NUTIBA-189809 format. One line per field, with one value per residue (C-alpha): chain; x, y, z. Coordinates in nm, 2 decimals, padded with zeros to 4 digits. Example, Ala and Ser with C-alpha at 12.3 -4.5 7.8 and 13.67 -1.06 7.14 Angstrom:
BEGIN
unit	(A:A)
px	(01.23:01.37)
py	(-00.45:-00.11)
pz	(00.78:00.71)
This chain:
BEGIN
unit	(A:A:A:A:A:A:A:A:A:A:A:A:A:A:A:A:A:A:A:A:A:A:A:A:A:A:A:A:A:A:A:A:A:A:A:A:A:A:A:A:A:A:A:A:A:A:A:A:A:A:A:A:A:A:A:A:A:A:A:A:A:A:A:A:A:A:A:A:A:A:A:A:A:A:A:A:A:A:A:A:A:A:A:A:A:A:A:A:A:A:A:A:A:A:A:A:A:A:A:A:A:A:A:A:A:A:A:A:A:A:A:A:A:A:A:A:A:A:A:A:A:A:A:A:A:A:A:A:A:A:A:A:A:A:A:A:A:A:A:A:A:A:A:A:A:A:A:A:A:A:A:A:A:A:A:A:A:A:A:A:A:A:A:A:A:A:A:A:A:A:A:A:A:A:A:A:A:A:A:A:A:A:A:A:A:A:A:A:A:A:A:A:A:A:A:A:A:A:A:A:A:A:A:A:A:A:A:A:A:A:A:A:A:A:A:A:A:A:A:A:A:A:A:A:A:A:A:A:A:A:A:A:A:A:A:A:A:A:A:A:A:A:A:A:A:A:A:A:A:A:A:A:A:A:A:A:A:A:A:A:A:A:A:A:A:A:A:A:A:A:A:A:A:A:A:A:A:A:A:A:A:A:A:A:A:A:A:A:A:A:A:A:A:A:A:A:A:A:A:A:A:A:A:A:A:A:A:A:A:A:A:A:A:A:A:A:A:A:A:A:A:A:A:A:A:A:A:A:A:A:A:A:A:A:A:A:A:A:A:A:A:A:A:A:A:A:A:A:A:A:A:A:A:A:A:A:A:A:A:A:A:A:A:A:A:A:A:A:A:A:A:A:A:A:A:A:A:A:A:A:A:A:A:A:A:A:A:A:A:A:A:A:A:A:A:A:A:A:A:A:A:A:A:A:A:A:A:A:A:A:A:A:A:A:A:A:A:A:A:A:A:A:A:A:A:A:A:A:A:A:A:A:A:A:A:A:A:A:A:A:A:A:A:A:A:A:A:A:A:A:A:A:A:A:A:A:A:A:A:A:A:A:A:A:A:A:A:A:A:A:A:A:A:A:A:A:A:A:A:A:A:A:A:A:A:A:A:A:A:A:A:A:A:A:A:A:A:A:A:A:A:A:A:A:A:A:A:A:A:A:A:A:A:A:A:A:A:A:A:A:A:A:A:A:A:A:A:A:A:A:A:A:A:A:A:A:A:A:A:A:A:A:A:A:A:A:A:A:A:A:A:A:A:A:A:A:A:A:A:A:A:A:A:A:A:A:A:A:A:A:A:A:A:A:A:A:A:A:A:A:A:A:A:A:A:A:A:A:A:A:A:A:A:A:A:A:A:A:A:A:A:A:A:A:A:A:A:A:A:A:A:A:A:A:A:A:A:A:A:A:A:A:A:A:A:A:A:A:A:A:A:A:A:A:A:A:A:A:A:A:A:A:A:A:A:A:A:A:A:A:A:A:A:A:A:A:A:A:A:A:A:A:A:A:A:A:A:A:A:A:A:A:A:A:A:A:A:A:A:A:A:A:A:A:A:A:A:A)
px	(00.76:01.08:01.25:01.28:00.90:00.93:00.99:01.34:01.50:01.70:01.91:02.23:02.03:01.86:02.20:02.32:02.00:02.05:02.41:02.26:02.01:01.71:01.61:01.24:00.96:00.87:01.23:01.16:00.86:01.06:01.34:01.22:01.29:01.57:01.40:01.16:01.16:00.86:00.81:00.43:00.44:00.64:00.76:00.77:01.13:01.04:00.90:01.21:01.37:01.75:01.86:01.53:01.47:01.24:01.11:01.13:01.04:01.12:01.28:01.66:01.76:02.14:02.39:02.76:03.08:03.28:03.66:03.79:04.00:03.76:03.50:03.14:02.84:02.59:02.23:02.02:01.64:01.33:00.98:00.81:00.85:01.23:01.56:01.79:02.10:02.15:02.52:02.70:03.06:03.08:02.91:02.96:03.00:02.68:02.49:02.60:02.48:02.14:02.08:01.99:01.82:01.44:01.45:01.21:01.37:01.25:01.49:01.49:01.76:01.87:01.83:02.10:02.18:02.44:02.63:02.36:02.04:01.91:02.09:02.08:02.41:02.39:02.01:01.81:01.66:01.45:01.45:01.17:00.83:00.66:00.74:00.63:00.33:00.40:00.44:00.12:00.30:00.63:00.92:01.10:01.48:01.61:01.93:02.14:02.48:02.73:02.58:02.22:02.07:01.81:01.58:01.59:01.49:01.21:01.06:01.09:00.94:00.65:00.58:00.60:00.34:00.11:00.12:00.05:-00.25:-00.39:-00.33:-00.10:00.08:00.00:00.11:00.00:-00.09:00.09:00.01:-00.31:-00.61:-00.66:-00.32:-00.39:-00.72:-00.60:-00.29:-00.45:-00.18:-00.24:-00.22:00.10:-00.03:-00.15:00.18:00.39:00.18:00.20:00.58:00.65:00.38:00.30:00.02:00.08:-00.09:00.13:00.28:00.64:00.80:00.67:00.79:01.14:01.17:01.05:00.77:00.47:00.22:00.29:00.66:00.61:00.39:00.69:00.94:00.74:00.73:01.10:01.19:00.95:01.14:01.46:01.35:01.17:01.48:01.71:01.47:01.45:01.84:01.86:01.61:01.79:02.12:01.95:01.85:02.21:02.44:02.76:03.00:02.92:03.22:03.17:03.41:03.72:03.72:04.08:04.23:04.02:04.14:04.50:04.48:04.31:04.58:04.86:04.73:04.90:04.57:04.21:03.92:03.69:03.33:03.23:03.49:03.38:03.01:03.09:03.31:03.02:02.78:03.02:03.08:02.70:02.66:02.94:02.80:02.49:02.46:02.38:02.61:02.70:02.63:02.76:02.89:03.13:03.16:03.43:03.58:03.95:04.15:03.86:04.03:03.86:04.17:04.17:03.79:03.86:04.14:03.90:03.66:03.95:04.04:03.70:03.77:04.13:04.02:03.78:04.07:03.94:04.07:03.99:04.07:04.11:04.10:04.20:04.19:04.56:04.89:04.99:04.68:04.70:05.07:04.97:04.72:04.98:05.22:04.95:04.81:05.16:05.19:04.84:04.90:05.27:05.21:04.97:05.04:04.98:04.99:05.00:04.90:04.89:04.89:05.26:05.36:05.45:05.62:05.76:05.68:05.31:05.30:05.43:05.18:04.89:05.00:05.00:04.65:04.52:04.72:04.83:04.76:04.52:04.50:04.53:04.57:04.58:04.43:04.22:04.45:04.26:03.96:04.16:04.05:04.37:04.33:04.18:04.11:04.14:03.84:03.73:03.50:03.53:03.57:03.66:03.65:03.81:03.72:03.44:03.33:03.66:03.57:03.32:03.01:03.12:03.47:03.31:03.08:03.36:03.56:03.26:03.20:03.54:03.43:03.12:03.03:02.80:02.52:02.53:02.15:02.18:02.35:02.71:02.89:02.92:03.16:03.06:03.10:03.23:03.25:03.45:03.47:03.64:03.43:03.15:02.81:02.53:02.32:01.99:02.18:02.35:02.02:01.88:02.18:02.26:01.91:02.03:02.31:02.34:02.52:02.75:02.92:03.23:03.13:03.41:03.78:04.05:04.08:04.43:04.34:04.39:04.17:04.37:04.41:04.33:04.43:04.38:04.68:04.71:04.96:05.16:05.24:05.51:05.77:05.54:05.47:05.84:05.90:05.63:05.77:06.13:06.00:05.80:06.10:06.34:06.13:06.18:05.83:05.76:05.55:05.36:05.33:05.06:05.06:04.73:04.68:04.35:04.47:04.39:04.72:04.95:05.24:05.15:05.09:05.43:05.60:05.41:05.53:05.89:05.88:05.76:06.02:06.30:06.17:06.12:06.48:06.60:06.36:06.48:06.85:06.89:06.60:06.59:06.31:06.14:05.91:05.64:05.39:05.18:05.45:05.72:05.79:05.63:05.96:06.07:05.75:05.79:06.15:06.04:05.76:06.00:06.25:05.96:05.83:06.18:06.21:06.50:06.28:06.15:05.94:05.75:05.63:05.34:05.05:04.70:04.83:04.87:04.50:04.42:04.61:04.93:05.00:05.30:05.23:05.52:05.39:05.22:05.20:05.00:05.03:04.78:04.87:04.58:04.34:04.05:04.08:03.98:03.65:03.56:03.58:03.94:04.06:03.93:04.10:04.43:04.40:04.35:04.71:04.82:04.71:04.78:05.03:05.01:05.15:04.92:04.88:04.82:04.68:04.75:04.52:04.69:04.47:04.49:04.26:04.00:03.80:03.45:03.16:03.17:03.55:03.50:03.23:03.45:03.76:03.56:03.39:03.74:03.85:03.54:03.51:03.70:03.38:03.36:02.98:02.93:03.18:02.98:02.66:02.80:02.95:02.61:02.46:02.74:02.77:02.46:02.42:02.56:02.90:02.92:02.86:03.10:02.83:02.84:03.02:03.02:02.67:02.51:02.25:02.17:01.81:01.67:01.44:01.46:01.71:01.77:01.83:01.56:01.30:01.37:01.00:00.92:01.19:01.03:00.69:00.82:00.98:00.65:00.47:00.73:00.67:00.29:00.31:00.54:00.28:-00.04:00.05:00.36:00.27:00.32:00.66:00.86:00.68:00.77:01.13:01.15:01.00:01.25:01.56:01.66:02.00:01.87:01.92:02.28:02.37:02.21:02.42:02.72)
py	(-00.20:-00.26:00.03:-00.19:-00.19:00.17:00.27:00.36:00.19:-00.13:-00.34:-00.11:00.21:00.04:-00.03:00.33:00.45:00.20:00.32:00.67:00.54:00.49:00.13:00.12:00.33:00.44:00.58:00.78:00.94:01.04:01.18:01.54:01.83:02.08:02.36:02.43:02.57:02.75:02.64:02.69:03.04:03.24:03.57:03.87:04.00:04.35:04.21:04.01:04.08:04.03:03.74:03.55:03.23:03.26:03.09:03.31:03.26:03.46:03.47:03.46:03.79:03.73:03.46:03.49:03.38:03.65:03.62:03.74:03.55:03.26:03.22:03.27:03.18:03.48:03.43:03.76:03.70:03.93:03.84:04.16:04.34:04.37:04.21:03.99:03.77:03.41:03.32:02.98:02.95:02.58:02.50:02.28:02.43:02.24:02.43:02.76:02.64:02.55:02.89:03.07:03.41:03.36:03.04:03.03:02.94:02.88:02.91:02.87:02.99:03.26:03.62:03.86:04.23:04.21:04.48:04.51:04.44:04.13:03.79:03.42:03.23:02.86:02.83:02.51:02.56:02.41:02.52:02.51:02.65:02.35:02.39:02.14:02.23:02.43:02.24:02.22:02.21:02.36:02.14:01.98:01.97:01.68:01.61:01.38:01.22:01.13:00.89:00.98:01.24:01.50:01.38:01.02:01.13:01.36:01.09:00.82:01.06:01.14:00.77:00.71:00.99:00.85:00.51:00.68:00.86:00.52:00.37:00.11:00.06:00.13:00.45:00.45:00.78:00.75:01.09:01.09:01.25:01.49:01.64:01.69:01.86:02.07:02.21:02.22:02.02:01.79:01.41:01.24:01.14:01.50:01.65:01.41:01.47:01.85:01.87:01.64:01.81:02.16:02.31:02.61:02.84:02.72:02.98:02.97:03.18:02.94:02.63:02.79:02.88:02.55:02.70:02.56:02.37:02.05:02.08:02.16:01.84:01.63:01.81:01.75:01.37:01.36:01.55:01.33:01.02:01.17:01.24:00.90:00.72:00.91:00.84:00.47:00.45:00.62:00.38:00.08:00.19:00.23:-00.14:-00.25:-00.30:-00.10:-00.15:00.07:00.30:00.49:00.77:00.70:01.04:00.99:00.93:01.20:01.45:01.33:01.40:01.74:01.84:01.75:02.00:02.33:02.51:02.50:02.37:02.63:02.61:02.48:02.20:02.10:02.09:01.87:01.64:01.60:01.51:01.25:01.10:01.07:00.89:00.64:00.56:00.41:00.05:00.15:00.31:00.68:00.85:01.20:01.47:01.73:02.05:02.30:02.58:02.57:02.60:02.53:02.23:01.92:01.69:01.72:01.65:01.33:01.24:01.27:01.03:00.79:00.80:00.63:00.34:00.29:00.30:00.01:-00.19:-00.16:00.01:00.34:00.42:00.76:00.78:01.10:01.16:01.26:01.12:01.46:01.50:01.14:01.20:01.53:01.34:01.08:01.35:01.51:01.19:01.07:01.38:01.32:00.95:00.90:00.56:00.40:00.16:00.36:00.20:00.40:00.26:00.43:00.30:00.39:00.14:-00.19:-00.52:-00.63:-00.31:-00.34:-00.69:-00.58:-00.30:-00.53:-00.77:-00.48:-00.37:-00.72:-00.74:-00.48:-00.15:00.06:00.37:00.32:00.62:00.62:00.68:00.47:00.18:00.12:-00.05:-00.28:-00.65:-00.77:-00.53:-00.70:-00.52:-00.69:-00.51:-00.20:00.02:00.37:00.49:00.85:00.98:01.32:01.55:01.29:01.47:01.38:01.00:00.82:00.68:00.32:00.39:00.52:00.23:-00.03:00.11:00.10:-00.26:-00.36:-00.33:-00.54:-00.90:-01.00:-01.09:-00.76:-00.76:-01.07:-00.88:-00.85:-00.53:-00.25:00.05:00.40:00.64:01.00:01.21:01.53:01.81:02.16:02.24:02.44:02.35:02.59:02.46:02.42:02.21:02.00:01.92:01.81:01.62:01.45:01.40:01.05:01.20:01.40:01.72:01.91:02.24:02.38:02.74:02.91:02.96:02.95:03.29:03.37:03.34:03.66:03.74:03.67:03.98:03.89:04.10:04.05:04.10:04.10:03.84:04.13:04.28:04.03:04.30:04.42:04.07:03.97:04.27:04.16:03.80:03.93:04.16:03.87:03.63:03.90:03.91:03.54:03.45:03.19:03.18:02.93:02.97:02.75:02.66:02.59:02.39:02.32:01.97:01.69:01.50:01.48:01.46:01.81:01.95:01.84:01.99:02.32:02.33:02.24:02.53:02.78:02.65:02.72:03.07:03.17:03.06:03.32:03.58:03.50:03.39:03.49:03.26:02.88:02.77:02.42:02.22:01.97:01.80:01.48:01.28:01.31:00.99:00.98:01.01:01.31:01.49:01.44:01.55:01.88:01.94:01.87:02.14:02.39:02.33:02.38:02.70:02.58:02.66:03.01:02.98:02.65:02.60:02.36:02.22:02.21:01.89:02.12:02.21:02.03:01.92:02.13:02.31:02.54:02.82:03.03:03.06:03.39:03.45:03.25:03.32:03.15:03.20:03.19:03.19:03.25:02.88:02.74:02.72:02.91:02.60:02.52:02.88:02.90:02.57:02.70:03.03:02.84:02.70:03.05:03.24:02.95:03.13:03.46:03.67:03.88:03.66:03.76:03.58:03.71:03.59:03.64:03.64:03.66:03.94:03.95:03.76:03.59:03.72:03.41:03.44:03.80:03.71:03.42:03.65:03.94:03.69:03.58:03.94:04.04:03.76:03.48:03.32:02.96:02.95:03.27:03.14:02.81:03.00:03.19:02.86:02.71:02.99:02.96:02.58:02.42:02.16:01.86:02.01:02.18:01.85:01.67:01.43:01.50:01.19:01.03:00.89:01.06:01.33:01.45:01.57:01.52:01.82:01.99:02.25:02.28:02.65:02.75:02.52:02.58:02.61:02.29:02.11:02.24:02.13:01.79:01.73:01.78:01.57:01.28:01.27:01.26:00.98:00.77:00.80:00.76:00.59:00.39:00.13:00.38:00.52:00.23:00.28:00.64:00.58:00.30:00.52:00.81:00.67:00.32:00.35:00.54:00.28:00.20:00.56:00.66:00.40:00.63)
pz	(13.12:12.93:12.73:12.42:12.39:12.28:11.91:11.84:12.14:12.04:12.28:12.23:12.30:12.60:12.75:12.71:12.87:13.16:13.21:13.24:13.51:13.30:13.33:13.23:13.11:13.46:13.49:13.17:13.32:13.63:13.41:13.43:13.19:13.27:13.07:12.79:12.44:12.31:11.95:11.95:11.79:11.54:11.68:11.43:11.40:11.50:11.83:11.93:12.27:12.34:12.55:12.50:12.29:12.00:11.68:11.36:11.00:10.69:10.35:10.29:10.13:10.13:10.25:10.25:10.42:10.61:10.57:10.91:11.17:11.12:10.84:10.95:10.74:10.77:10.65:10.64:10.66:10.62:10.75:10.63:10.97:10.99:10.90:11.12:11.08:11.15:11.21:11.18:11.30:11.22:10.88:10.57:10.22:10.12:10.38:10.23:09.88:10.02:10.18:09.86:09.83:09.81:10.01:10.31:10.65:11.00:11.29:11.67:11.91:12.16:12.03:12.09:11.99:11.70:11.53:11.26:11.46:11.61:11.55:11.64:11.65:11.55:11.54:11.48:11.14:10.85:10.49:10.24:10.16:10.33:10.70:10.96:11.18:11.49:11.82:12.02:12.35:12.49:12.39:12.70:12.71:12.92:13.10:12.88:12.86:12.58:12.33:12.42:12.19:12.30:12.01:12.15:12.49:12.37:12.14:12.42:12.69:12.44:12.40:12.78:12.84:12.57:12.75:13.08:12.92:12.81:13.15:12.99:13.32:13.68:13.85:14.21:14.38:14.71:14.87:15.09:14.91:15.20:15.14:14.76:14.83:15.13:14.95:14.61:14.44:14.14:14.13:14.04:13.69:13.62:13.73:13.52:13.21:13.26:13.30:13.00:12.78:12.90:12.69:12.47:12.72:13.01:13.25:13.09:13.36:13.64:13.44:13.38:13.75:13.86:14.07:13.87:14.09:13.88:13.94:14.32:14.34:14.21:14.43:14.74:14.69:14.60:14.92:15.12:14.98:15.10:15.46:15.48:15.36:15.60:15.89:15.79:15.78:16.12:16.28:16.12:16.27:16.61:16.59:16.57:16.86:16.93:17.22:17.52:17.57:17.90:17.96:18.18:18.36:18.50:18.16:18.00:18.25:18.21:17.83:17.89:18.14:17.90:17.63:17.60:17.56:17.71:17.51:17.38:17.50:17.15:17.16:17.52:17.41:17.10:17.31:17.56:17.28:17.14:17.48:17.54:17.20:17.27:17.61:17.44:17.30:16.95:16.70:16.71:16.38:16.43:16.19:16.34:16.14:16.23:16.04:15.95:16.28:16.51:16.67:16.54:16.59:16.97:16.97:16.77:17.02:17.32:17.13:17.06:17.43:17.51:17.27:17.40:17.77:17.69:17.53:17.18:16.86:16.69:16.33:16.16:15.79:15.59:15.21:15.16:15.29:15.41:15.62:15.76:15.85:16.02:16.23:16.31:16.45:16.65:16.80:16.89:17.11:17.26:17.31:17.38:17.55:17.31:17.02:16.70:16.35:16.02:15.69:15.35:14.98:14.95:15.22:15.05:15.10:15.43:15.61:15.50:15.62:15.96:15.99:15.89:16.18:16.42:16.31:16.37:16.70:16.95:16.76:16.96:16.72:16.35:16.12:15.74:15.40:15.16:15.23:15.56:15.40:15.15:15.16:15.35:15.64:15.94:16.27:16.62:16.78:16.60:16.81:16.66:16.29:16.24:15.88:15.82:15.53:15.45:15.13:14.97:14.98:14.77:14.95:14.89:15.03:15.35:15.38:15.32:15.62:15.85:15.74:15.85:16.21:16.18:16.11:15.83:16.06:16.26:16.28:16.50:16.78:16.64:16.72:16.47:16.54:16.64:16.35:16.37:16.05:16.05:15.80:15.78:15.49:15.65:15.51:15.57:15.86:15.65:15.40:15.66:15.83:15.49:15.36:15.69:15.82:15.93:16.14:16.46:16.36:16.59:16.51:16.65:16.59:16.78:16.71:16.98:17.14:17.02:16.65:16.45:16.15:15.83:15.60:15.25:14.94:14.57:14.34:13.96:13.83:13.67:14.02:14.11:14.22:14.49:14.61:14.61:14.84:15.07:15.09:15.16:15.44:15.61:15.59:15.72:16.04:16.08:15.94:15.67:15.36:15.13:14.76:14.61:14.24:14.08:13.76:13.60:13.47:13.71:13.62:13.92:13.68:13.53:13.87:13.98:13.67:13.72:14.08:13.98:13.71:13.97:14.22:13.96:13.89:14.25:14.34:14.09:14.25:14.60:14.59:14.96:15.09:15.15:14.91:14.94:14.71:14.78:14.56:14.53:14.33:14.59:14.79:15.13:15.32:15.10:15.16:15.53:15.52:15.34:15.59:15.88:15.75:15.69:16.05:16.19:15.99:15.78:15.47:15.45:15.14:15.06:14.70:14.70:14.50:14.66:14.83:15.14:15.14:15.45:15.76:15.74:16.06:16.09:16.34:16.22:15.86:15.82:15.45:15.20:14.83:14.59:14.23:13.97:14.25:14.01:13.91:14.25:14.43:14.74:14.97:14.85:14.87:15.24:15.32:15.17:15.36:15.68:15.66:15.80:16.10:16.34:16.55:16.73:16.44:16.21:15.89:15.53:15.22:14.87:14.60:14.26:13.96:13.58:13.44:13.29:13.55:13.49:13.69:13.91:13.98:14.08:14.33:14.47:14.51:14.65:14.90:15.02:15.06:15.27:15.51:15.70:15.82:15.68:15.70:15.51:15.25:15.24:15.18:14.89:14.76:14.77:14.56:14.30:14.27:14.40:14.68:14.50:14.46:14.80:14.96:14.73:14.62:14.25:14.10:14.45:14.44:14.74:14.79:14.44:14.40:14.05:14.07:14.41:14.53:14.91:14.87:14.63:14.78:15.16:15.23:15.06:15.26:15.58:15.47:15.36:15.70:15.88:15.62:15.66:16.03:15.97:15.71:15.94:16.22:16.01:15.69:15.75:15.48:15.19:15.32:15.17:14.83:14.81:14.89:14.63:14.37:14.41:14.57:14.46:14.62:14.93:15.20:15.11:15.07:15.40:15.59:15.55)
């Protein structure tokens, strides 16, 4: 049913709603409330509780504008039980004139303890003796975007539920009746009507905590859709053909013997899992998780070895030029006799043409950035795609690179490449099993034996003299230090300027040290020159933006200073800290902060001080930010549940996994319908 069939939705509004992902009336029904407001009853002022939302009504006894640092309109009201204040920071003079003494007012908002008793700041309100009837149900509040008002969504959802009540369109119940009865959960229709129009006597705390049976009913179907889509994608991939890449034991042993270290048991286990995958005739789909410094690059190299030995090509894509260049340097050491090509967006003109010719010709290993999946890049015989720090790429970017290795009629037997995804951003195991249910997950859960635990300290920004002393002492012993500048703005130009300012200031602080500077706006060759000098210990203190977050490996660097650390998330802080502690010296990380700290910032910094374990840090990150941001899927079009939360609903996820297996076995005909209802993009997203 078209959106324009609803009152109040014309063509322009329909386009805005479609841009927001609401294409028809059915989509409106599945656009579920974030929270609820209780406007079904008026609460006497003397019964108000702080930090709760309430509807109050009374007579205005006084209204005036305070003349402080900023004018505030204050309206004092009395309902016969007590007085309270309504405060407006943004107001019109006409509003002040209307709020006369003796006028009746009804207001809704969050109640707080003010200096003179209870108060509500910026309430919704209506004036006059004739007040509208109280709401019969709790008022839903919906997720919205710019240009779409809450009132529009509320009115549209009300019309959609009225149509559902009248059976104006078909809403098929897809879950088997035996399940509904056995688990005492409502039908889909009953659940949707309840969440959009909860009765006045509804259990408000259950609804607000998303634990009401009606909400659980919707969650379970959404989670089912996710697992079914992932299983469908996994099965579809297994129907495709990939080159069989048996392991060449002699070459494998040759590479292992050339390493200056022995693989950890965890690395050896993961390499074995990868080799088993690549020896099959359908595409490997494996995610390798490993904490900072656990040695993922050598695992990737041993996978590449299998492709090279078979006379085919392997490609490795990284999100930043610095990380891609680091991989290039490492792989040149591992493969001194192989043809290696490097491609990034900054390589232009004649040089680019030459690199493209090598990729289409004799190159065996290809390393680079986003440039690797541009239309003019053609591969000779791509058998393995490795994507590093995969969460930094959008879904469609990852898919485009994978499609470079396959013909359009891959289902008819054409080859598709094996796929290996790597991340140093640890994801809690339960979340990984949900998000990547279509992938095999390997975890390198062991650090090399010589790695020392990094000592992390917190330091107020005002304590620069103590920090300066620490830096001088470290450099006097022949060690090196990083100084990371953080800036909230996303502009690379502003980041570079901030780094330049810090560089100028620190040169004054440390006239006896060689200070270097690196940021995203430097030319590729200039960045490399700075990194080469730092690696050779010709630079003692390196000022950098977060461009060094991943991939930089200088064993002699033992001190990491992160200024304004409170601005960064846990994952980024952990990645930056991992740039030190790579040699056999005791390393330190100093997190500088600007007081006062928000509660979340305090938790983040305290977590960093207490643990070096990436998986514990990831678990805390999940609590603070939610699954969409931890996985890097918000804005990237991947696993974003509308209603479910992998951490809060852990039991439901376990239950849904069992139910999905049961459905596929006994009711395969409804699996596709469940997927289509909840995940319109699921098949494409799951391919990556």
